[in-house]
C-alpha positions, 0 to 999 in steps of 0.5 A: 548460199548453199548453207542458207538454201539448206536452212530454208528447205528444212524450215519449209519442210517443217512447216509443210508438216505443221501445216498438214496437221493444222489443215486436218485439224480444222476439217476434224473439228468442223465436220465432227461438230456439224455432224453432232448438230451444232449451229453455224454460229457455234462452229464459228465459235470453236474457232475464236479463241484459236484465231484470237490467241494468234494475235498475242502469239504473233507479237510475243513470238516475234520478240522472243524469236529475235531474243532467243532464236528462230529455231527455238521458237519453231520448236516451241510452236510444234510442242505447243501443237502437240499439247493442243491435239493431246487436249482435244483427244481427251474430249468425251462423248458423254460431256454436256454440250457446254462443257465440250464447247468450253474444252474445244475452245480452250484446246483450239486456243492452245493450237492457235498459239502453236500455229502463229508461233510456228508461222512467225518463226518460219517466215522470219527464217526466210528473211534471215536465210536470204540475208545470209545468202547474200542474195537478198535481191527482190527477185530471190526474196519474192521467189522464196517467199512465193514458194514457201506461202504457196507450197504450205497452203498447197499442204493445207489443202492436202490436210483438209482432205486428210482430215475428212479421211481420218475422221471417216476411217479412225474417228475424232480422237484417233485421228489427233493421235496420229497427227501428234505422232507426225508432229513429234517427227517434224520436231526431231528433225528441226532440233537435229538439223537447224542451227539453235541460235539462227535469227537471234538478234537485239530484241525491243526493250519496251513495248512502245519500241515493239510497236513502233513500225515503219509506215509501210509495215503499219499500212500493210498490217491494216491491209492484211486485217480486212484482207483475211477477214474478207476470205474467212467471213464466208470461207470458214463456215459459209461455204462448207455449210451452204454446200452441205445444205445443197445436198453435198456430202462431208467427203464432197465438201472436204475434197473441194475445199482441199482441192481449192486450197492446193490450187490457191497454193499453187497460184501463190507459188507462181505469183512471181511469174505474174507480178511484174518485178522492179529492181528496188523491189517496190515501185512495181510490186506496190501498184500490183498489190492495189490493182489485185485488191481492186480486182478481188473485191469485185468477186464477192460483189458478183457472187452476192448478186448471184445468190440474191437473185438465186441464179440457176444452179447456184452452188456451181456458181459459188464453186466457180466464183470461189475458184476465181476469188482464189486466184485473185486472193492468192496473188494478193496474199503472195504479194503482201507476204513479200511486201512485209519482208521487203519493208522489214529489216533484217535485224528485227525481222522476226519482231516485224513479221510478228507484228504483221501476222498478228494483224493477220490473226486479228483479220481471221478472228474478225472473219471467223466471228462474222462468218457464223453471225452473218451466215446465221442472220442472212445466209450466204448473201450477208457473208458475201456482202461483209466480204465485199465491204472488207475488200473495198476497205483493203483496196483503200488501204493499199492506196496509201502504201509507200513505194519507197523503203524508209531509209531511201526516202530519207537519203533522198529528202 
């Protein structure tokens, strides 16, 4: 148990370092190019390959982590992120807008691969370390998942603040070199502290086997697509641009998003205290996922009405609504992150997690694309309508989640 807990702590700390720089990167790119006069759709376009690359990276990364070990894939993810930062730092002010956008999109694609290789490896490590501790009870696994997910999102919020601060003090290129240096230190810690073959197992031999998941994993992946699409469709471009258009400064926008993400992460970490637990790990957790999905869908509906009728002090109504959205979304995300590991088997945990987070990346891609398009077409109102629509679909999908694991259901048949 002590050795497993040590590995869990090292993986969590490594992902904290990665997430800190990843959050800073998002603010650096968004604020730097908005300041240069780029449109909402162009800003969203800068992140498209970042999100699209994650779909492939998760699928391949899960397979590679099973075949070659989680530690190696975690190291590859960190090296890839350093390479992405280096490419971005080479951006020159004298380039044309088209060349600048193309270069940033390509570099962001590299960072997108890095993010999801690192995420898949880290999340898979939790399942492996919990199994190694021989304490893979629903309670233990949920606590470890919730703390990992919540703390890394809180760290991402700190990264948002760091990105705005670095942009103001060091500028775009110098900030990227500082973040690359931080990741180099994290990489050294991973290579010297974790077992090199941790999580290595028998990988799938064909694409058909790789995609042949249990009904629970398939259904949860479908719900994840629309859940994260519903968040990013108004969070990526809509909220920052809306607040800035209402007179907020870059520092105010970055600080608010940082505080929101930190609070969101803290709620995720506390989710095990909110959701009633069951001995089998599913019979109360699955209904909780359904209930929280329904509650979450109501928030963008209410905000869309406030925007449509131009409520007094609208920006503060949006800020308050985003706070409520963050609480409900955090619990949803934490429960989903637990359920994927509850449905996954230990032998191919990395492959199952990779498949699930490929769906996560697909949702972010769709949300990012629609964020720019809908905001450009109809402002925050259209973005909120898009979010509400996707969350209703998410709730409908969660209604079909199985309450028993496949092996349990087969044994009772």
